[in-house]
ZAMARGU-4260 file (C-alpha; in steps of 0.2 Angstrom, whole numbers, plus 5000, padded with zeros to 4 digits):
<rodrens>
0) 5089/5119/5013 | 5079/5107/5024 | 5065/5118/5021 | 5067/5114/5004 | 5068/5096/5004
5) 5053/5093/5017 | 5043/5106/5003 | 5049/5097/4990 | 5045/5078/4998 | 5026/5086/5001
10) 5025/5091/4983 | 5030/5075/4979 | 5019/5066/4989 | 5003/5078/4987 | 5006/5074/4968
15) 5004/5055/4971 | 4989/5056/4981 | 4979/5069/4970 | 4983/5054/4956 | 4978/5041/4964
20) 4963/5050/4971 | 4959/5054/4951 | 4963/5038/4945 | 4952/5029/4958 | 4938/5040/4953
25) 4939/5037/4935 | 4938/5017/4939 | 4949/5013/4926 | 4960/5001/4940 | 4949/4992/4952
30) 4962/4989/4966 | 4968/5004/4975 | 4987/4997/4980 | 4989/4992/4961 | 4984/5010/4958
35) 4998/5015/4970 | 5009/5007/4961 | 5007/5011/4944 | 5005/5031/4949 | 5022/5029/4960
40) 5030/5021/4947 | 5022/5034/4931 | 5026/5048/4940 | 5045/5045/4942 | 5051/5054/4927
45) 5042/5069/4934 | 5053/5067/4951 | 5068/5066/4937 | 5067/5082/4929 | 5058/5093/4942
50) 5074/5095/4950 | 5075/5115/4945 | 5057/5118/4950 | 5056/5108/4968 | 5073/5111/4973
55) 5075/5128/4966 | 5092/5123/4955 | 5099/5108/4945 | 5103/5093/4953 | 5118/5083/4950
60) 5115/5065/4946 | 5117/5059/4964 | 5105/5072/4968 | 5091/5068/4955 | 5094/5048/4961
65) 5090/5056/4978 | 5074/5065/4973 | 5068/5047/4964 | 5073/5039/4980 | 5063/5049/4990
70) 5049/5050/4981 | 5048/5030/4979 | 5047/5029/4997 | 5035/5042/4998 | 5025/5031/4988
75) 5029/5014/4999 | 5022/5027/5014 | 5010/5031/5004 | 5004/5014/5001 | 5008/5006/5020
80) 4997/5019/5026 | 4983/5015/5015 | 4985/4997/5019 | 4986/4998/5036 | 4967/5000/5041
85) 4964/4984/5032 | 4978/4975/5037 | 4981/4981/5056 | 4967/4972/5067 | 4968/4987/5079
90) 4966/5000/5066 | 4952/4990/5057 | 4941/4989/5074 | 4944/5008/5075 | 4937/5011/5056
95) 4922/5000/5061 | 4918/5009/5078 | 4920/5024/5069 | 4907/5020/5055 | 4893/5014/5065
100) 4879/5025/5070 | 4885/5033/5087 | 4903/5027/5086 | 4897/5013/5095 | 4896/4993/5093
105) 4892/4979/5104 | 4907/4965/5105 | 4894/4954/5094 | 4889/4966/5082 | 4909/4972/5081
110) 4910/4951/5077 | 4897/4953/5063 | 4907/4967/5055 | 4924/4962/5056 | 4927/4942/5061
115) 4941/4929/5058 | 4933/4923/5044 | 4930/4939/5037 | 4947/4944/5036 | 4953/4928/5030
120) 4938/4928/5016 | 4944/4946/5009 | 4963/4941/5010 | 4958/4926/5000 | 4950/4935/4988
125) 4961/4949/4986 | 4977/4935/4985 | 4967/4927/4972 | 4961/4941/4961 | 4982/4947/4961
130) 4985/4928/4957 | 4996/4923/4970 | 4983/4910/4975 | 4970/4897/4968 | 4954/4893/4979
135) 4946/4876/4972 | 4926/4873/4970 | 4930/4861/4986 | 4939/4875/4996 | 4957/4870/4994
140) 4970/4885/4992 | 4984/4882/4980 | 4999/4895/4978 | 5002/4898/4960 | 5020/4901/4952
145) 5018/4921/4957 | 5013/4915/4975 | 5027/4901/4977 | 5039/4914/4971 | 5032/4929/4984
150) 5031/4917/4997 | 5050/4910/4995 | 5055/4928/4995 | 5046/4933/5011 | 5052/4918/5020
155) 5069/4922/5016 | 5066/4940/5022 | 5060/4932/5038 | 5074/4921/5040 | 5086/4935/5035
160) 5079/4948/5048 | 5076/4934/5063 | 5056/4934/5062 | 5050/4918/5070 | 5033/4922/5072
165) 5020/4935/5063 | 5012/4938/5079
</rodrens>
């Protein structure tokens, strides 16, 4: 049974990955993170009805719920895997080195490619494009209602889990 569940998980994740590649290549959605979320949610009905194909037998309501939750968890894993190279400074440095000629950069060349300023500018652009904040012409950054709601949600989670610092 463990092998069957593992194969089902691989199949569910593979379908999501292939569909994200197809949607991304089509250019319909320009944000990879939005693409992953949409594909994950849009393929939930397929996960619900694929129990006999994936598991080899019809599942109970609880079994189908488990299959759907597994599908969503795999989508979340995929999402985080895709965000790591941009969000993790360590991984971003490795990506920059790997993409450089000869897989080598001086510290100054690395700073030119990926600095705190580049990171902050990129994240502000992403947050602005997603509607979480506005950047005024004079450079002031202001939360939108969506950003304020999400900021409160994250702050509450940090309090609940006792996270004092993001570092």
